[in-house]
Each structure stands twice: as structure tokens, then as C-alpha cells.
C-alpha positions in Angstrom: 0.3 0.0 0.0 1.4 3.3 -0.9 1.7 5.9 1.6 -0.9 8.3 0.7 -3.3 5.0 1.3 -1.5 4.4 4.3 -2.2 8.3 5.5 -5.7 8.2 4.5 -6.8 4.7 6.4 -5.1 6.5 9.2 -7.4 9.9 8.7 -10.6 7.7 8.0 -9.9 5.7 11.7 -9.2 8.8 13.3 -12.5 10.3 12.0 -14.1 7.4 12.9 -12.8 7.3 16.4 -12.9 10.7 16.7 -16.1 10.9 15.9 -17.8 8.5 18.1 -15.7 9.8 21.0 -16.9 13.5 19.9 -20.4 12.8 19.5 -20.5 11.2 23.4 -19.3 14.5 24.4 -21.2 16.8 22.4 -24.9 15.8 23.6 -23.0 15.6 27.2 -21.4 19.5 26.4 -25.3 20.3 25.1 -26.8 18.8 28.3 -24.1 21.0 30.3 -25.1 24.4 28.2 -28.5 24.0 28.7 -28.3 23.8 32.7 -27.7 27.3 33.4 -28.8 30.3 31.0 -26.6 33.4 31.3 -29.4 35.4 32.5 -30.0 33.1 35.9 -26.4 33.0 36.0 -25.3 36.9 36.0 -28.2 37.3 38.6 -27.2 35.0 40.8 -23.9 37.1 41.2 -22.7 39.5 44.3 -24.5 42.6 43.0 -22.6 44.8 44.8 -18.9 43.0 43.6 -20.5 43.2 40.4 -21.5 46.7 40.7 -17.6 48.0 42.0 -16.0 45.7 38.6 -18.5 47.5 36.3 -17.7 51.0 38.0 -14.2 50.3 37.8 -14.7 49.7 33.9 -16.7 52.9 33.2 -13.8 54.6 35.0 -11.2 53.1 32.6 -13.3 53.7 29.4 -13.2 57.1 30.2 -9.4 57.5 31.0 -8.9 56.4 27.6 -6.3 58.3 25.6 -6.4 60.8 28.7 -3.5 60.8 31.7 -5.6 60.0 34.2 -4.7 57.2 36.3 -7.5 54.1 37.0 -5.8 51.6 39.2 -6.5 48.5 37.4 -8.5 45.6 39.0 -8.0 42.3 37.6 -10.4 41.1 35.1 -10.0 37.9 33.5 -11.6 36.7 30.1 -12.1 33.3 29.7 -12.1 32.6 25.9 -11.2 30.5 22.9 -8.7 31.8 20.3 -11.6 30.8 18.0 -14.7 31.7 19.2 -16.9 34.5 17.5 -18.4 35.3 20.7 -15.5 35.7 22.6 -13.9 37.6 20.4 -16.7 40.2 20.2 -16.4 41.0 24.2 -12.3 41.2 23.2 -13.3 43.8 20.6 -15.3 45.9 22.8 -12.8 45.3 25.8 -9.5 46.5 23.4 -11.7 49.4 21.4 -12.4 50.8 25.2 -8.9 50.3 26.6 -10.1 48.6 29.5 -7.3 46.4 31.0 -8.1 42.6 30.8 -5.9 39.0 31.1 -6.5 36.4 28.8 -7.1 33.0 29.7 -7.4 30.2 27.2 -9.5 27.2 28.0 -8.5 24.2 26.7 -12.0 23.3 24.9 -12.6 19.6 25.6 -12.2 19.4 29.4 -12.6 23.1 30.2 -10.5 22.9 33.2 -10.0 26.4 33.1 -14.0 27.4 34.5 -14.2 24.2 36.3 -15.1 25.8 39.6 -18.2 27.7 37.4 -21.3 26.2 37.0 -21.9 28.2 33.7 -20.4 26.0 31.0 -20.7 28.1 27.9 -17.8 30.7 27.2 -17.0 34.0 26.7 -16.6 34.9 30.6 -15.4 37.8 32.6 -14.0 37.4 36.2 -13.7 40.4 38.5 -10.8 40.5 41.3 -9.8 37.1 41.2 -10.9 33.4 42.3 -13.5 34.8 44.6 -14.9 37.8 42.2 -18.2 38.1 40.6 -18.2 36.8 37.1 -20.6 38.1 33.8 -21.2 35.8 31.2 -22.6 35.5 27.4 -21.2 38.0 24.8 -24.5 39.5 24.0 -25.3 40.1 27.8 -21.5 41.0 28.8 -21.4 44.0 25.9 -25.1 45.1 26.8 -23.9 45.4 30.2 -20.6 46.9 29.2 -21.9 49.6 26.7 -24.8 51.2 29.1 -21.6 51.9 31.4 -19.1 53.6 28.6 -21.7 55.6 27.0 -22.9 53.7 24.4 -26.7 53.0 25.7 -28.1 54.9 22.7 -26.6 52.4 20.3 -28.7 49.6 22.2 -31.9 50.9 20.8 -30.5 52.0 17.3 -32.6 50.0 15.1 -30.0 49.9 12.5 -27.2 49.2 14.9 -29.2 46.2 16.3 -30.1 45.0 12.8 -26.4 44.3 11.9 -25.6 43.0 15.5 -28.3 40.1 15.0 -27.0 39.2 11.5 -23.6 39.0 12.9 -24.8 36.6 15.3 -27.9 34.8 13.1 -25.7 34.7 9.5 -21.7 35.7 10.0 -20.7 33.2 12.7 -22.4 30.4 10.7 -20.3 31.8 7.5 -17.1 31.9 9.1 -17.8 28.4 11.0 -18.9 26.8 7.6 -15.8 28.3 6.1 -13.1 26.8 8.2 -14.2 23.4 8.5 -15.0 22.7 4.9 -13.2 19.6 5.1 -12.2 17.0 7.9 -8.3 18.3 7.5 -9.3 21.5 7.3 -10.6 21.2 11.0 -8.4 19.2 12.0 -5.6 22.2 10.8 -8.2 24.8 12.7 -6.9 23.5 16.1 -3.2 24.4 15.2 -3.6 27.6 17.0 -3.8 25.7 20.4 -0.4 24.5 19.5 0.8 27.9 21.0 -0.3 27.6 24.1 2.2 26.2 26.8 -0.6 25.9 29.4 -2.4 23.2 27.9 -0.7 19.4 28.1 0.2 17.7 25.0 -2.0 14.8 25.4 -4.8 17.3 25.9 -3.5 19.2 22.2 -3.8 15.3 20.4 -7.3 14.6 22.0 -8.5 18.0 20.8 -7.9 17.2 17.2 -8.4 13.7 17.5 -12.0 14.2 19.0 -12.8 17.8 18.3 -12.0 18.2 14.6 -14.3 15.3 13.4 -17.2 17.3 15.6 -16.8 20.7 14.5 -16.4 19.3 10.7 -19.8 17.3 11.1 -21.4 20.4 12.4 -20.4 22.9 10.2 -22.1 19.7 7.5 -24.9 18.4 9.0 -25.7 21.8 10.9 -24.4 25.0 9.9 -24.6 24.4 6.2 -28.4 23.3 6.2 -28.9 26.1 8.7 -27.7 28.5 5.9 -29.5 26.9 3.3 -32.9 26.4 5.2 -32.3 30.8 5.4 -31.7 31.4 1.9 -28.0 32.1 2.1 -26.9 29.3 0.7 -27.5 26.4 -2.3 -26.7 23.3 -2.7 -23.6 23.4 -4.8 -22.8 27.2 -3.9 -19.1 27.7 -3.7 -19.1 28.5 0.0 -16.1 30.7 -0.2 -17.9 33.2 -2.6 -20.7 33.3 -0.7 -19.0 34.4 2.7 -17.3 37.1 0.6 -20.2 38.5 -1.0 -21.9 38.7 2.5 -18.9 40.7 3.4 -18.8 42.8 0.5 -22.7 43.4 1.5 -22.1 44.7 4.7 -19.7 47.3 3.4 -21.6 48.0 1.1 -25.2 48.7 2.8 -23.7 49.8 5.8 -22.6 52.9 3.6 -18.4 52.1 4.5 -16.5 54.2 2.7 -13.4 56.7 2.6 -16.1 59.2 3.9 -17.8 57.2 6.4 -15.0 55.0 7.8 -17.2 52.6 10.0 -20.7 51.6 10.4 -21.1 54.2 13.1 -19.8 57.1 11.1 -16.6 58.7 12.2 -15.9 55.5 15.1 -17.0 52.7 15.4 -20.5 51.1 16.9 -21.4 47.7 18.6 -22.2 46.9 15.5 -18.8 47.8 13.7 -17.3 45.7 16.9 -19.3 42.9 16.8 -18.7 42.0 13.3 -14.3 42.9 13.8 -14.4 40.5 16.8 -16.0 37.7 15.2 -13.8 38.0 12.0 -10.5 38.0 14.5 -11.5 35.0 15.7 -9.9 33.4 12.1 -7.5 36.2 11.7 -4.3 33.5 11.5 -6.3 31.3 9.2 -6.2 31.3 5.2 -9.8 31.9 5.6 -8.6 35.4 6.6 -6.0 36.0 4.4 -8.6 35.1 1.2 -10.9 37.5 2.7 -8.5 40.4 2.8 -7.4 39.8 -0.7 -11.2 39.0 -2.3 -13.4 41.3 -0.5 -13.6 45.2 0.0 -13.7 44.8 3.7 -10.4 45.0 4.2 -9.6 49.4 4.6 -12.5 48.7 7.0 -10.7 46.1 9.3 -7.2 48.5 8.6 -9.1 51.2 10.8 -10.6 48.6 13.4 -7.1 47.2 13.7 -6.1 51.1 14.5 -9.2 51.6 16.8 -8.5 48.6 18.5 -4.8 48.7 19.3 -4.4 45.5 17.3 -1.2 44.2 16.6 0.2 41.5 14.8 -0.1 38.0 16.6 3.3 36.6 18.3 5.5 34.7 16.3 4.7 31.5 17.7 1.0 32.3 16.9 1.8 33.8 13.6 4.0 30.7 12.3 0.5 28.4 12.7 -1.1 30.1 9.9 -3.0 27.7 7.6 -1.3 28.1 3.9 
């Protein structure tokens, strides 16, 4: 048997084993995710401590760009690098210059949030181990928006239209485009190799089990959902449709040199949500493709500048999938 044939059999065997184990874990995870809602979890937090933390974040946002110093409160953002919802929260924190520490969560066993009754990401924790949490990307951003002077955007129909599009459409197109084949799904976990805090055996388990799960979810859940919504047809080139979606945003939002952001002269919540989602694949060839083949690149460059975005570290940049 040729080397290619042996590799093919190995890949097929890994997919079968990973798919079987992944199916069990996926069903277990769905059960855990439904056990506690984000709203109920947030409501159970220490309200006094949470208000203190939110007030500190408000002061940080007000001090952004000024000489006034704000004594930092410890703020941890628990996330996956590739989680689009986590990207929304990080984009908000970056834009408003709110200091935070990133905690990369190992996706399969989630040991970093084992003490939390809420099992989905993102999660923010204030003040260390005994501090209160705020969870669910939409609830987090909405709560913070009210503190940093963006509360009117929560009532703006056009802002909310694009935020909904981001969640209901863009996230699905991104998910589908990075999991088009089992091999791409496997490569999609390359980012985790840059995180030394995650044991090697966990990384291997994640790739063998997680990749088949994401491939199957994209094929049998994400794609049919987009087809049902009329955003995709059988036989469509999914990359081309994804690019059309991004061009649609730029065109319909009226983004140009004269109007650099959906929000006009500065980003609004729609800009931040969409930018955050796209950052979850910044290291992937999908991101390189959209820079070259859509009209969104100038907007992304301006968003980079507004959020203080810098290039990834060499360790992560080296993982870019070509």
C-alpha cells in the first residue's frame, strides 16, 4: 500500500474514533450548556461586587486616551481563540482600552472554568478566584455598553439589525468556511499548539476528537441552517458566498473613506461585533482570502487601528494555515 493510502486510512480511522468519542462529548456538552442560562447565572452573582467592577470598567473607558490613571482591578476574560462570541467581547474591551488578562480555555475538558456552574464561553471574572462573573457575549457587551456611553446604540434599530446579522449569519459562514473538510477542521486547531499551559495529551485529544465534531457540525447543522435561511444553495461555492456577505455589509452600511465605520467617524457596537467575529480566524487562510477578495480590508485596517490591534506573536503567526 502506498504512503498516501496509509495516511488516508489513518485519517479515516481517526475520524471514526474521533467522531464516535466526539459525538458522546458533544451531547454531554449540550446538556451542560443548557443547565444554566447566562441571565440566571449573572443574576446570581454578588451584585455589590459586580457593580464595583462595572464602575471600575466605566472609569477605565472614560480615562482612555487621557492622562488620568485608574488603579486596575483584576479582570480575566476566559475564552477560546477561535470563539467568535469571545471575539466580540475582546474587541469591545480593546476598543475601550479596558485592561484584561486573557485565559485560554482548553476546549475539551475546560479545566480553567471547572469551578464555574456556567459552562459556555466567554466568561469575565473580576477580582480573582472569589470575584463575581459576567457571562454570555451579548449580555456582557450590552451591560458594558450602558456604562461607557454607548447605551443609545442598544436602541438603534440599524445597529441592532447588523448585530443580529453578525450572530445569526456571519458566525455561521465563518464556522462553515473553516471546517469545509476534515483536514481543514484538524488544521483549525493549530492555534492551540501555541498555548504552553495546555498539556500535550489534551492538544492531541482535542485534534482527534474535536476536529471531526466541528466538521460534522458544520456539514450537518451549520450548512443546512444557512440553506434554510436562503443564504446558501446546494452546490454554492461557500467561500464565494462568504465573501459576498462581507461585501454586502460594506455596501449596505455605506462604509467608505468618507464614512469609515458603520458608526460614522468611530466604530459602534455593530462594527465591534463584526470585527470581533472575524478576529477568531485572523491566523487562518480564510482571513487572508477575505483581505484579498473582498472590499472589507480597508475597514479592517481602520478597526485594527481603533482597537490597538498588533500582529500576533511569532509563535501564533507561524501557525497560519496556507
